[in-house]
C-alpha positions as CSV (number, residue, x, y, z in Angstrom):
1,X,27.8,242.2,50.9
2,X,26.2,239.2,49.2
3,X,28.8,239.1,46.5
4,X,31.7,239.2,49.0
5,X,30.1,236.3,51.0
6,X,29.7,234.4,47.8
7,X,33.3,235.0,46.8
8,X,34.5,233.8,50.3
9,X,32.4,230.6,50.0
10,X,33.8,229.8,46.5
11,X,37.5,230.6,47.4
12,X,38.6,229.6,50.9
13,X,41.8,231.8,50.5
14,X,39.7,234.9,49.7
15,X,40.2,237.6,52.4
16,X,39.5,241.1,51.0
17,X,41.4,242.8,53.8
18,X,42.9,242.0,57.2
19,X,40.7,243.1,60.0
20,X,42.5,244.9,62.8
21,X,40.8,245.9,66.0
22,X,41.3,249.0,68.1
23,X,44.9,248.2,69.0
24,X,46.0,247.3,65.5
25,X,47.4,243.8,66.4
26,X,47.9,241.1,63.9
27,X,46.8,237.5,64.6
28,X,50.1,236.5,66.0
29,X,50.3,239.5,68.4
30,X,46.7,238.9,69.5
31,X,47.4,235.2,70.2
32,X,50.5,236.1,72.2
33,X,48.6,238.7,74.2
34,X,45.7,236.3,75.1
35,X,48.1,233.4,75.9
36,X,50.2,235.6,78.2
37,X,47.0,236.7,80.0
38,X,45.9,233.1,80.5
39,X,49.3,232.0,81.8
40,X,49.4,235.0,84.1
41,X,45.9,234.1,85.4
42,X,46.9,230.5,86.0
43,X,50.0,231.5,87.9
44,X,48.3,234.2,90.0
45,X,45.2,232.1,90.8
46,X,46.8,230.0,93.6
47,X,48.5,233.1,95.0
48,X,45.2,234.9,95.3
49,X,43.5,231.8,96.6
50,X,46.0,231.5,99.5
51,X,45.5,235.1,100.3
52,X,41.8,234.7,100.4
53,X,42.0,232.0,103.0
54,X,43.5,234.3,105.5
């Protein structure tokens, strides 16, 4: 662990392996998914606010 941290500090382009989560998404797919969620939340928020006023 210590050697790999040292290598990463010495070389900013050092990435031993790409970390994938449970859904096996790369960075681009993960960014699109989170951005889509945020846009959907911003669009739906006024709709739910108007429904809550009734």
